Gaussian input, Z-matrix of N, CA and C with variables (Angstrom, degrees):
# hf/3-21g

backbone

0 1
 N
 C     1     B1
 C     2     B2     1     A1
 N     3     B3     2     A2     1     D1
 C     4     B4     3     A3     2     D2
 C     5     B5     4     A4     3     D3
 N     6     B6     5     A5     4     D4
 C     7     B7     6     A6     5     D5
 C     8     B8     7     A7     6     D6
 N     9     B9     8     A8     7     D7
 C    10    B10     9     A9     8     D8
 C    11    B11    10    A10     9     D9
 N    12    B12    11    A11    10    D10
 C    13    B13    12    A12    11    D11
 C    14    B14    13    A13    12    D12
 N    15    B15    14    A14    13    D13
 C    16    B16    15    A15    14    D14
 C    17    B17    16    A16    15    D15
 N    18    B18    17    A17    16    D16
 C    19    B19    18    A18    17    D17
 C    20    B20    19    A19    18    D18
 N    21    B21    20    A20    19    D19
 C    22    B22    21    A21    20    D20
 C    23    B23    22    A22    21    D21
 N    24    B24    23    A23    22    D22
 C    25    B25    24    A24    23    D23
 C    26    B26    25    A25    24    D24
 N    27    B27    26    A26    25    D25
 C    28    B28    27    A27    26    D26
 C    29    B29    28    A28    27    D27
 N    30    B30    29    A29    28    D28
 C    31    B31    30    A30    29    D29
 C    32    B32    31    A31    30    D30
 N    33    B33    32    A32    31    D31
 C    34    B34    33    A33    32    D32
 C    35    B35    34    A34    33    D33
 N    36    B36    35    A35    34    D34
 C    37    B37    36    A36    35    D35
 C    38    B38    37    A37    36    D36
 N    39    B39    38    A38    37    D37
 C    40    B40    39    A39    38    D38
 C    41    B41    40    A40    39    D39
 N    42    B42    41    A41    40    D40
 C    43    B43    42    A42    41    D41
 C    44    B44    43    A43    42    D42
 N    45    B45    44    A44    43    D43
 C    46    B46    45    A45    44    D44
 C    47    B47    46    A46    45    D45
 N    48    B48    47    A47    46    D46
 C    49    B49    48    A48    47    D47
 C    50    B50    49    A49    48    D48
 N    51    B51    50    A50    49    D49
 C    52    B52    51    A51    50    D50
 C    53    B53    52    A52    51    D51
 N    54    B54    53    A53    52    D52
 C    55    B55    54    A54    53    D53
 C    56    B56    55    A55    54    D54
 N    57    B57    56    A56    55    D55
 C    58    B58    57    A57    56    D56
 C    59    B59    58    A58    57    D57
 N    60    B60    59    A59    58    D58
 C    61    B61    60    A60    59    D59
 C    62    B62    61    A61    60    D60
 N    63    B63    62    A62    61    D61
 C    64    B64    63    A63    62    D62
 C    65    B65    64    A64    63    D63
 N    66    B66    65    A65    64    D64
 C    67    B67    66    A66    65    D65
 C    68    B68    67    A67    66    D66
 N    69    B69    68    A68    67    D67
 C    70    B70    69    A69    68    D68
 C    71    B71    70    A70    69    D69
 N    72    B72    71    A71    70    D70
 C    73    B73    72    A72    71    D71
 C    74    B74    73    A73    72    D72
 N    75    B75    74    A74    73    D73
 C    76    B76    75    A75    74    D74
 C    77    B77    76    A76    75    D75
 N    78    B78    77    A77    76    D76
 C    79    B79    78    A78    77    D77
 C    80    B80    79    A79    78    D78
 N    81    B81    80    A80    79    D79
 C    82    B82    81    A81    80    D80
 C    83    B83    82    A82    81    D81
 N    84    B84    83    A83    82    D82
 C    85    B85    84    A84    83    D83
 C    86    B86    85    A85    84    D84
 N    87    B87    86    A86    85    D85
 C    88    B88    87    A87    86    D86
 C    89    B89    88    A88    87    D87
 N    90    B90    89    A89    88    D88
 C    91    B91    90    A90    89    D89
 C    92    B92    91    A91    90    D90
 N    93    B93    92    A92    91    D91
 C    94    B94    93    A93    92    D92
 C    95    B95    94    A94    93    D93
 N    96    B96    95    A95    94    D94
 C    97    B97    96    A96    95    D95
 C    98    B98    97    A97    96    D96
 N    99    B99    98    A98    97    D97
 C   100   B100    99    A99    98    D98
 C   101   B101   100   A100    99    D99
 N   102   B102   101   A101   100   D100
 C   103   B103   102   A102   101   D101
 C   104   B104   103   A103   102   D102
 N   105   B105   104   A104   103   D103
 C   106   B106   105   A105   104   D104
 C   107   B107   106   A106   105   D105
 N   108   B108   107   A107   106   D106
 C   109   B109   108   A108   107   D107
 C   110   B110   109   A109   108   D108
 N   111   B111   110   A110   109   D109
 C   112   B112   111   A111   110   D110
 C   113   B113   112   A112   111   D111
 N   114   B114   113   A113   112   D112
 C   115   B115   114   A114   113   D113
 C   116   B116   115   A115   114   D114
 N   117   B117   116   A116   115   D115
 C   118   B118   117   A117   116   D116
 C   119   B119   118   A118   117   D117
 N   120   B120   119   A119   118   D118
 C   121   B121   120   A120   119   D119
 C   122   B122   121   A121   120   D120
 N   123   B123   122   A122   121   D121
 C   124   B124   123   A123   122   D122
 C   125   B125   124   A124   123   D123
 N   126   B126   125   A125   124   D124
 C   127   B127   126   A126   125   D125
 C   128   B128   127   A127   126   D126
 N   129   B129   128   A128   127   D127
 C   130   B130   129   A129   128   D128
 C   131   B131   130   A130   129   D129
 N   132   B132   131   A131   130   D130
 C   133   B133   132   A132   131   D131
 C   134   B134   133   A133   132   D132
 N   135   B135   134   A134   133   D133
 C   136   B136   135   A135   134   D134
 C   137   B137   136   A136   135   D135
 N   138   B138   137   A137   136   D136
 C   139   B139   138   A138   137   D137
 C   140   B140   139   A139   138   D138
 N   141   B141   140   A140   139   D139
 C   142   B142   141   A141   140   D140
 C   143   B143   142   A142   141   D141
 N   144   B144   143   A143   142   D142
 C   145   B145   144   A144   143   D143
 C   146   B146   145   A145   144   D144
 N   147   B147   146   A146   145   D145
 C   148   B148   147   A147   146   D146
 C   149   B149   148   A148   147   D147
 N   150   B150   149   A149   148   D148
 C   151   B151   150   A150   149   D149
 C   152   B152   151   A151   150   D150
 N   153   B153   152   A152   151   D151
 C   154   B154   153   A153   152   D152
 C   155   B155   154   A154   153   D153
 N   156   B156   155   A155   154   D154
 C   157   B157   156   A156   155   D155
 C   158   B158   157   A157   156   D156
 N   159   B159   158   A158   157   D157
 C   160   B160   159   A159   158   D158
 C   161   B161   160   A160   159   D159
 N   162   B162   161   A161   160   D160
 C   163   B163   162   A162   161   D161
 C   164   B164   163   A163   162   D162
 N   165   B165   164   A164   163   D163
 C   166   B166   165   A165   164   D164
 C   167   B167   166   A166   165   D165
 N   168   B168   167   A167   166   D166
 C   169   B169   168   A168   167   D167
 C   170   B170   169   A169   168   D168
 N   171   B171   170   A170   169   D169
 C   172   B172   171   A171   170   D170
 C   173   B173   172   A172   171   D171
 N   174   B174   173   A173   172   D172
 C   175   B175   174   A174   173   D173
 C   176   B176   175   A175   174   D174
 N   177   B177   176   A176   175   D175
 C   178   B178   177   A177   176   D176
 C   179   B179   178   A178   177   D177
 N   180   B180   179   A179   178   D178
 C   181   B181   180   A180   179   D179
 C   182   B182   181   A181   180   D180
 N   183   B183   182   A182   181   D181
 C   184   B184   183   A183   182   D182
 C   185   B185   184   A184   183   D183
 N   186   B186   185   A185   184   D184
 C   187   B187   186   A186   185   D185
 C   188   B188   187   A187   186   D186
 N   189   B189   188   A188   187   D187
 C   190   B190   189   A189   188   D188
 C   191   B191   190   A190   189   D189
 N   192   B192   191   A191   190   D190
 C   193   B193   192   A192   191   D191
 C   194   B194   193   A193   192   D192
 N   195   B195   194   A194   193   D193
 C   196   B196   195   A195   194   D194
 C   197   B197   196   A196   195   D195
 N   198   B198   197   A197   196   D196
 C   199   B199   198   A198   197   D197
 C   200   B200   199   A199   198   D198
 N   201   B201   200   A200   199   D199
 C   202   B202   201   A201   200   D200
 C   203   B203   202   A202   201   D201
 N   204   B204   203   A203   202   D202
 C   205   B205   204   A204   203   D203
 C   206   B206   205   A205   204   D204
 N   207   B207   206   A206   205   D205
 C   208   B208   207   A207   206   D206
 C   209   B209   208   A208   207   D207
 N   210   B210   209   A209   208   D208
 C   211   B211   210   A210   209   D209
 C   212   B212   211   A211   210   D210
 N   213   B213   212   A212   211   D211
 C   214   B214   213   A213   212   D212
 C   215   B215   214   A214   213   D213
 N   216   B216   215   A215   214   D214
 C   217   B217   216   A216   215   D215
 C   218   B218   217   A217   216   D216
 N   219   B219   218   A218   217   D217
 C   220   B220   219   A219   218   D218
 C   221   B221   220   A220   219   D219
 N   222   B222   221   A221   220   D220
 C   223   B223   222   A222   221   D221
 C   224   B224   223   A223   222   D222
 N   225   B225   224   A224   223   D223
 C   226   B226   225   A225   224   D224
 C   227   B227   226   A226   225   D225
 N   228   B228   227   A227   226   D226
 C   229   B229   228   A228   227   D227
 C   230   B230   229   A229   228   D228
 N   231   B231   230   A230   229   D229
 C   232   B232   231   A231   230   D230
 C   233   B233   232   A232   231   D231
 N   234   B234   233   A233   232   D232
 C   235   B235   234   A234   233   D233
 C   236   B236   235   A235   234   D234
 N   237   B237   236   A236   235   D235
 C   238   B238   237   A237   236   D236
 C   239   B239   238   A238   237   D237
 N   240   B240   239   A239   238   D238
 C   241   B241   240   A240   239   D239
 C   242   B242   241   A241   240   D240
 N   243   B243   242   A242   241   D241
 C   244   B244   243   A243   242   D242
 C   245   B245   244   A244   243   D243
 N   246   B246   245   A245   244   D244
 C   247   B247   246   A246   245   D245
 C   248   B248   247   A247   246   D246
 N   249   B249   248   A248   247   D247
 C   250   B250   249   A249   248   D248
 C   251   B251   250   A250   249   D249
 N   252   B252   251   A251   250   D250
 C   253   B253   252   A252   251   D251
 C   254   B254   253   A253   252   D252
 N   255   B255   254   A254   253   D253
 C   256   B256   255   A255   254   D254
 C   257   B257   256   A256   255   D255
 N   258   B258   257   A257   256   D256
 C   259   B259   258   A258   257   D257
 C   260   B260   259   A259   258   D258
 N   261   B261   260   A260   259   D259
 C   262   B262   261   A261   260   D260
 C   263   B263   262   A262   261   D261
 N   264   B264   263   A263   262   D262
 C   265   B265   264   A264   263   D263
 C   266   B266   265   A265   264   D264
 N   267   B267   266   A266   265   D265
 C   268   B268   267   A267   266   D266
 C   269   B269   268   A268   267   D267
 N   270   B270   269   A269   268   D268
 C   271   B271   270   A270   269   D269
 C   272   B272   271   A271   270   D270
 N   273   B273   272   A272   271   D271
 C   274   B274   273   A273   272   D272
 C   275   B275   274   A274   273   D273
 N   276   B276   275   A275   274   D274
 C   277   B277   276   A276   275   D275
 C   278   B278   277   A277   276   D276
 N   279   B279   278   A278   277   D277
 C   280   B280   279   A279   278   D278
 C   281   B281   280   A280   279   D279
 N   282   B282   281   A281   280   D280
 C   283   B283   282   A282   281   D281
 C   284   B284   283   A283   282   D282
 N   285   B285   284   A284   283   D283
 C   286   B286   285   A285   284   D284
 C   287   B287   286   A286   285   D285
 N   288   B288   287   A287   286   D286
 C   289   B289   288   A288   287   D287
 C   290   B290   289   A289   288   D288
 N   291   B291   290   A290   289   D289
 C   292   B292   291   A291   290   D290
 C   293   B293   292   A292   291   D291
 N   294   B294   293   A293   292   D292
 C   295   B295   294   A294   293   D293
 C   296   B296   295   A295   294   D294
 N   297   B297   296   A296   295   D295
 C   298   B298   297   A297   296   D296
 C   299   B299   298   A298   297   D297
 N   300   B300   299   A299   298   D298
 C   301   B301   300   A300   299   D299
 C   302   B302   301   A301   300   D300
 N   303   B303   302   A302   301   D301
 C   304   B304   303   A303   302   D302
 C   305   B305   304   A304   303   D303
 N   306   B306   305   A305   304   D304
 C   307   B307   306   A306   305   D305
 C   308   B308   307   A307   306   D306

   B1=1.4476
   B2=1.5167
   B3=1.2842
   B4=1.4523
   B5=1.5218
   B6=1.3287
   B7=1.4548
   B8=1.5208
   B9=1.3257
   B10=1.4587
   B11=1.5264
   B12=1.3343
   B13=1.4603
   B14=1.5218
   B15=1.3130
   B16=1.4596
   B17=1.5239
   B18=1.3160
   B19=1.4604
   B20=1.5240
   B21=1.3138
   B22=1.4631
   B23=1.5257
   B24=1.3195
   B25=1.4636
   B26=1.5294
   B27=1.3242
   B28=1.4620
   B29=1.5232
   B30=1.3244
   B31=1.4561
   B32=1.5244
   B33=1.3299
   B34=1.4610
   B35=1.5265
   B36=1.3280
   B37=1.4693
   B38=1.5310
   B39=1.3201
   B40=1.4681
   B41=1.5235
   B42=1.3163
   B43=1.4660
   B44=1.5247
   B45=1.3328
   B46=1.4649
   B47=1.5238
   B48=1.3142
   B49=1.4610
   B50=1.5209
   B51=1.3158
   B52=1.4657
   B53=1.5208
   B54=1.3212
   B55=1.4626
   B56=1.5266
   B57=1.3105
   B58=1.4666
   B59=1.5304
   B60=1.3256
   B61=1.4705
   B62=1.5297
   B63=1.3246
   B64=1.4595
   B65=1.5252
   B66=1.3245
   B67=1.4639
   B68=1.5247
   B69=1.3195
   B70=1.4616
   B71=1.5242
   B72=1.3334
   B73=1.4694
   B74=1.5271
   B75=1.3313
   B76=1.4661
   B77=1.5288
   B78=1.3308
   B79=1.4695
   B80=1.5293
   B81=1.3387
   B82=1.4682
   B83=1.5277
   B84=1.3332
   B85=1.4655
   B86=1.5314
   B87=1.3250
   B88=1.4694
   B89=1.5254
   B90=1.3170
   B91=1.4669
   B92=1.5339
   B93=1.3465
   B94=1.4722
   B95=1.5286
   B96=1.3363
   B97=1.4699
   B98=1.5251
   B99=1.3264
   B100=1.4658
   B101=1.5236
   B102=1.3207
   B103=1.4599
   B104=1.5299
   B105=1.3247
   B106=1.4632
   B107=1.5268
   B108=1.3275
   B109=1.4635
   B110=1.5302
   B111=1.3041
   B112=1.4566
   B113=1.5139
   B114=1.3405
   B115=1.4686
   B116=1.5296
   B117=1.3273
   B118=1.4679
   B119=1.5276
   B120=1.3414
   B121=1.4670
   B122=1.5235
   B123=1.3329
   B124=1.4691
   B125=1.5276
   B126=1.3089
   B127=1.4635
   B128=1.5227
   B129=1.3169
   B130=1.4662
   B131=1.5264
   B132=1.3272
   B133=1.4562
   B134=1.5297
   B135=1.3260
   B136=1.4599
   B137=1.5142
   B138=1.3189
   B139=1.4572
   B140=1.5241
   B141=1.3107
   B142=1.4649
   B143=1.5148
   B144=1.3253
   B145=1.4677
   B146=1.5208
   B147=1.3270
   B148=1.4630
   B149=1.5272
   B150=1.3222
   B151=1.4640
   B152=1.5229
   B153=1.3175
   B154=1.4658
   B155=1.5260
   B156=1.3333
   B157=1.4616
   B158=1.5172
   B159=1.3232
   B160=1.4633
   B161=1.5228
   B162=1.3255
   B163=1.4670
   B164=1.5251
   B165=1.3043
   B166=1.4711
   B167=1.5204
   B168=1.3116
   B169=1.4630
   B170=1.5251
   B171=1.3164
   B172=1.4615
   B173=1.5261
   B174=1.3248
   B175=1.4598
   B176=1.5262
   B177=1.3144
   B178=1.4563
   B179=1.5223
   B180=1.3338
   B181=1.4632
   B182=1.5210
   B183=1.3395
   B184=1.4537
   B185=1.5270
   B186=1.3106
   B187=1.4568
   B188=1.5206
   B189=1.3239
   B190=1.4603
   B191=1.5214
   B192=1.3186
   B193=1.4583
   B194=1.5188
   B195=1.3068
   B196=1.4531
   B197=1.5265
   B198=1.3393
   B199=1.4618
   B200=1.5323
   B201=1.3286
   B202=1.4617
   B203=1.5263
   B204=1.3350
   B205=1.4572
   B206=1.5266
   B207=1.3252
   B208=1.4576
   B209=1.5209
   B210=1.3291
   B211=1.4638
   B212=1.5262
   B213=1.3440
   B214=1.4568
   B215=1.5307
   B216=1.3446
   B217=1.4583
   B218=1.5258
   B219=1.3374
   B220=1.4621
   B221=1.5133
   B222=1.3318
   B223=1.4553
   B224=1.5088
   B225=1.3101
   B226=1.4550
   B227=1.5229
   B228=1.3156
   B229=1.4612
   B230=1.5283
   B231=1.2955
   B232=1.4569
   B233=1.5222
   B234=1.3165
   B235=1.4533
   B236=1.5294
   B237=1.3283
   B238=1.4542
   B239=1.5191
   B240=1.2969
   B241=1.4576
   B242=1.5229
   B243=1.3196
   B244=1.4561
   B245=1.5171
   B246=1.3040
   B247=1.4600
   B248=1.5200
   B249=1.3067
   B250=1.4535
   B251=1.5180
   B252=1.3158
   B253=1.4531
   B254=1.5200
   B255=1.3036
   B256=1.4484
   B257=1.5095
   B258=1.3271
   B259=1.4484
   B260=1.5242
   B261=1.3159
   B262=1.4528
   B263=1.5270
   B264=1.3433
   B265=1.4571
   B266=1.5254
   B267=1.3043
   B268=1.4531
   B269=1.5195
   B270=1.3098
   B271=1.4557
   B272=1.5247
   B273=1.3256
   B274=1.4564
   B275=1.5271
   B276=1.3191
   B277=1.4639
   B278=1.5193
   B279=1.3047
   B280=1.4664
   B281=1.5220
   B282=1.3137
   B283=1.4581
   B284=1.5173
   B285=1.3321
   B286=1.4612
   B287=1.5185
   B288=1.3346
   B289=1.4590
   B290=1.5197
   B291=1.3500
   B292=1.4717
   B293=1.5281
   B294=1.3272
   B295=1.4583
   B296=1.5158
   B297=1.3171
   B298=1.4591
   B299=1.5177
   B300=1.3069
   B301=1.4605
   B302=1.5145
   B303=1.3120
   B304=1.4521
   B305=1.5159
   B306=1.2945
   B307=1.4680
   B308=1.4902
   A1=108.54
   A2=115.70
   A3=120.14
   A4=108.06
   A5=116.00
   A6=121.00
   A7=113.29
   A8=117.06
   A9=118.62
   A10=111.74
   A11=118.21
   A12=121.90
   A13=113.12
   A14=118.18
   A15=120.99
   A16=111.44
   A17=117.75
   A18=120.86
   A19=112.05
   A20=117.30
   A21=121.38
   A22=112.66
   A23=118.02
   A24=120.10
   A25=113.29
   A26=117.95
   A27=120.91
   A28=111.54
   A29=115.73
   A30=121.04
   A31=109.78
   A32=115.88
   A33=121.47
   A34=111.96
   A35=117.51
   A36=120.80
   A37=110.95
   A38=116.57
   A39=120.78
   A40=109.66
   A41=117.03
   A42=121.25
   A43=111.72
   A44=116.99
   A45=121.23
   A46=112.35
   A47=117.71
   A48=121.55
   A49=114.56
   A50=117.69
   A51=119.78
   A52=109.49
   A53=114.96
   A54=120.04
   A55=109.99
   A56=115.65
   A57=121.87
   A58=110.05
   A59=117.21
   A60=121.09
   A61=111.54
   A62=116.28
   A63=120.27
   A64=111.19
   A65=116.44
   A66=120.36
   A67=111.00
   A68=116.66
   A69=119.88
   A70=111.16
   A71=117.67
   A72=120.57
   A73=110.59
   A74=116.80
   A75=120.29
   A76=109.72
   A77=117.25
   A78=121.24
   A79=111.01
   A80=117.55
   A81=120.79
   A82=110.50
   A83=115.21
   A84=119.56
   A85=110.08
   A86=116.60
   A87=120.54
   A88=110.67
   A89=116.77
   A90=120.97
   A91=110.49
   A92=116.95
   A93=119.98
   A94=110.67
   A95=116.75
   A96=120.75
   A97=112.10
   A98=117.14
   A99=122.00
   A100=113.35
   A101=117.39
   A102=121.23
   A103=111.05
   A104=115.88
   A105=121.55
   A106=110.54
   A107=116.98
   A108=121.90
   A109=109.65
   A110=115.79
   A111=121.30
   A112=114.05
   A113=116.96
   A114=119.73
   A115=112.32
   A116=117.50
   A117=120.93
   A118=111.84
   A119=117.05
   A120=120.50
   A121=109.34
   A122=117.35
   A123=119.16
   A124=110.13
   A125=116.17
   A126=120.34
   A127=108.03
   A128=116.67
   A129=120.31
   A130=110.17
   A131=116.61
   A132=120.17
   A133=110.43
   A134=116.66
   A135=120.64
   A136=111.65
   A137=116.24
   A138=121.12
   A139=110.45
   A140=116.35
   A141=120.43
   A142=112.08
   A143=116.61
   A144=120.85
   A145=111.31
   A146=115.95
   A147=119.42
   A148=111.21
   A149=116.91
   A150=119.95
   A151=111.32
   A152=117.58
   A153=120.55
   A154=110.39
   A155=116.43
   A156=119.69
   A157=111.88
   A158=116.97
   A159=120.55
   A160=110.92
   A161=117.13
   A162=121.12
   A163=110.70
   A164=116.07
   A165=119.42
   A166=110.98
   A167=115.85
   A168=121.45
   A169=110.09
   A170=116.99
   A171=122.07
   A172=110.73
   A173=117.96
   A174=122.39
   A175=112.69
   A176=118.58
   A177=121.98
   A178=110.82
   A179=117.74
   A180=120.30
   A181=113.85
   A182=119.04
   A183=119.95
   A184=112.45
   A185=117.06
   A186=121.05
   A187=107.87
   A188=116.40
   A189=119.36
   A190=108.70
   A191=115.52
   A192=120.97
   A193=110.10
   A194=114.51
   A195=120.83
   A196=106.00
   A197=116.91
   A198=121.79
   A199=111.77
   A200=117.78
   A201=120.78
   A202=110.70
   A203=116.44
   A204=120.09
   A205=110.51
   A206=116.82
   A207=120.45
   A208=110.47
   A209=117.93
   A210=120.89
   A211=110.64
   A212=117.08
   A213=121.00
   A214=110.05
   A215=116.28
   A216=119.99
   A217=112.03
   A218=117.05
   A219=119.57
   A220=111.09
   A221=115.91
   A222=121.01
   A223=112.31
   A224=115.04
   A225=121.00
   A226=108.30
   A227=117.40
   A228=119.50
   A229=110.28
   A230=115.67
   A231=121.19
   A232=109.99
   A233=116.65
   A234=120.81
   A235=110.41
   A236=116.43
   A237=120.60
   A238=109.48
   A239=116.03
   A240=119.85
   A241=111.87
   A242=117.09
   A243=119.74
   A244=108.45
   A245=115.01
   A246=120.15
   A247=107.51
   A248=115.79
   A249=120.78
   A250=108.06
   A251=114.10
   A252=119.95
   A253=107.08
   A254=116.11
   A255=119.75
   A256=111.95
   A257=115.06
   A258=121.10
   A259=106.75
   A260=117.13
   A261=121.43
   A262=109.86
   A263=116.84
   A264=120.90
   A265=109.04
   A266=116.19
   A267=122.60
   A268=106.34
   A269=116.64
   A270=119.41
   A271=111.55
   A272=118.26
   A273=121.41
   A274=112.67
   A275=117.75
   A276=121.04
   A277=110.38
   A278=116.11
   A279=122.05
   A280=107.51
   A281=116.79
   A282=121.91
   A283=108.60
   A284=117.62
   A285=121.79
   A286=108.70
   A287=115.00
   A288=120.93
   A289=108.24
   A290=119.44
   A291=120.09
   A292=110.19
   A293=115.71
   A294=121.57
   A295=108.70
   A296=117.57
   A297=121.77
   A298=109.86
   A299=116.54
   A300=120.56
   A301=112.76
   A302=119.67
   A303=121.22
   A304=113.54
   A305=117.48
   A306=120.90
   A307=110.50
   D1=123.41
   D2=176.46
   D3=-93.80
   D4=122.40
   D5=-174.41
   D6=-60.74
   D7=-34.68
   D8=-178.30
   D9=-68.97
   D10=-18.85
   D11=179.43
   D12=-82.94
   D13=-10.58
   D14=-176.48
   D15=-58.28
   D16=-36.32
   D17=-178.08
   D18=-69.49
   D19=-23.05
   D20=-178.83
   D21=-77.98
   D22=-23.87
   D23=-175.09
   D24=-101.59
   D25=-7.01
   D26=-178.55
   D27=-89.48
   D28=150.02
   D29=176.56
   D30=-70.04
   D31=154.78
   D32=-178.56
   D33=-58.22
   D34=-38.76
   D35=-179.15
   D36=-60.68
   D37=-40.16
   D38=179.03
   D39=-66.59
   D40=-41.06
   D41=-179.54
   D42=-62.89
   D43=-28.72
   D44=179.92
   D45=-78.11
   D46=-21.27
   D47=-173.37
   D48=-88.59
   D49=-14.61
   D50=-177.20
   D51=-150.28
   D52=160.40
   D53=178.93
   D54=-79.03
   D55=167.11
   D56=178.33
   D57=-58.40
   D58=-44.59
   D59=179.96
   D60=-61.45
   D61=-42.34
   D62=-179.27
   D63=-65.05
   D64=-42.20
   D65=178.94
   D66=-65.30
   D67=-36.58
   D68=178.35
   D69=-68.19
   D70=-35.31
   D71=176.91
   D72=-63.96
   D73=-42.34
   D74=178.13
   D75=-64.31
   D76=-40.68
   D77=178.75
   D78=-64.18
   D79=-40.21
   D80=177.66
   D81=-62.57
   D82=-40.87
   D83=179.22
   D84=-63.57
   D85=-44.71
   D86=178.66
   D87=-60.57
   D88=-39.20
   D89=179.60
   D90=-63.94
   D91=-42.14
   D92=177.47
   D93=-62.81
   D94=-37.92
   D95=179.84
   D96=-65.18
   D97=-27.30
   D98=-178.06
   D99=-93.65
   D100=5.44
   D101=-178.57
   D102=-59.23
   D103=140.96
   D104=179.13
   D105=-68.56
   D106=-36.70
   D107=-178.95
   D108=-82.24
   D109=122.17
   D110=-178.13
   D111=-57.99
   D112=-37.39
   D113=-178.07
   D114=-69.94
   D115=-16.56
   D116=178.07
   D117=-89.86
   D118=-14.42
   D119=179.19
   D120=-84.58
   D121=142.54
   D122=176.21
   D123=-73.10
   D124=153.72
   D125=174.51
   D126=-69.87
   D127=164.77
   D128=177.75
   D129=-60.35
   D130=-41.66
   D131=-179.64
   D132=-66.51
   D133=-44.04
   D134=178.44
   D135=-64.25
   D136=-39.51
   D137=178.74
   D138=-64.18
   D139=-44.99
   D140=178.44
   D141=-61.02
   D142=-42.60
   D143=179.15
   D144=-63.59
   D145=-43.45
   D146=-179.15
   D147=-65.93
   D148=-43.24
   D149=179.52
   D150=-66.68
   D151=-36.51
   D152=176.52
   D153=-63.48
   D154=-41.66
   D155=176.83
   D156=-62.80
   D157=-41.78
   D158=177.45
   D159=-66.13
   D160=-38.20
   D161=179.37
   D162=-63.13
   D163=-43.99
   D164=178.30
   D165=-64.65
   D166=-38.20
   D167=178.94
   D168=-63.59
   D169=-43.57
   D170=-178.83
   D171=-74.16
   D172=-32.75
   D173=-174.75
   D174=-61.99
   D175=-27.74
   D176=-176.90
   D177=-117.65
   D178=69.65
   D179=-175.55
   D180=-70.75
   D181=-17.67
   D182=-179.28
   D183=-76.08
   D184=-13.01
   D185=176.52
   D186=-89.41
   D187=129.55
   D188=178.10
   D189=-74.67
   D190=123.54
   D191=-179.18
   D192=-104.92
   D193=142.52
   D194=171.84
   D195=-92.41
   D196=110.23
   D197=-173.41
   D198=-57.03
   D199=-41.61
   D200=-179.92
   D201=-65.03
   D202=-38.66
   D203=179.67
   D204=-66.08
   D205=-41.24
   D206=179.36
   D207=-63.33
   D208=-43.35
   D209=178.16
   D210=-61.47
   D211=-41.08
   D212=179.37
   D213=-63.47
   D214=-44.81
   D215=-177.65
   D216=-68.34
   D217=-37.47
   D218=177.69
   D219=-71.26
   D220=-36.96
   D221=179.01
   D222=61.58
   D223=-173.22
   D224=177.01
   D225=-78.50
   D226=145.57
   D227=176.76
   D228=-59.14
   D229=141.57
   D230=179.49
   D231=-68.33
   D232=141.91
   D233=178.36
   D234=-107.09
   D235=28.13
   D236=177.67
   D237=-68.11
   D238=141.38
   D239=179.96
   D240=-89.06
   D241=-24.27
   D242=177.03
   D243=-158.94
   D244=162.40
   D245=176.07
   D246=-153.14
   D247=172.32
   D248=178.85
   D249=-123.74
   D250=145.51
   D251=176.39
   D252=-129.58
   D253=154.62
   D254=-177.33
   D255=-110.39
   D256=155.29
   D257=177.70
   D258=-134.02
   D259=128.31
   D260=-177.85
   D261=-109.02
   D262=122.02
   D263=171.24
   D264=-94.12
   D265=-28.41
   D266=175.43
   D267=-158.51
   D268=-179.84
   D269=178.70
   D270=-67.75
   D271=-24.25
   D272=-178.49
   D273=-87.07
   D274=-31.95
   D275=-174.11
   D276=-99.58
   D277=120.14
   D278=178.31
   D279=-133.89
   D280=119.84
   D281=-177.29
   D282=-114.10
   D283=129.22
   D284=174.88
   D285=-94.23
   D286=130.87
   D287=-179.30
   D288=-118.39
   D289=114.95
   D290=178.20
   D291=-73.86
   D292=140.92
   D293=177.31
   D294=-118.78
   D295=133.77
   D296=175.83
   D297=-80.88
   D298=164.64
   D299=-178.80
   D300=-87.79
   D301=-6.56
   D302=-178.96
   D303=89.11
   D304=0.96
   D305=178.97
   D306=-107.06

């Protein structure tokens, strides 16, 4: 996939909704997801986090973003295989729920 060709295959409506840099970031992410080598593909959780970060970045186009700062803040997708999250029904009740990585 040649990154400069991404603008040629997208519909006009999509081109109006995001900048060239933003569209290229989404294309790079899609390319990583399609990698033949499993270790090069992001986990489902990492992929979701990265796309959410890109969505928030695209959602507020009137704010000037520093591209390098955004990349630093997003960082590399986590390669954790599992994690735990908590749910509070009250101050006394705390339940840990294990989450799989999707792999």
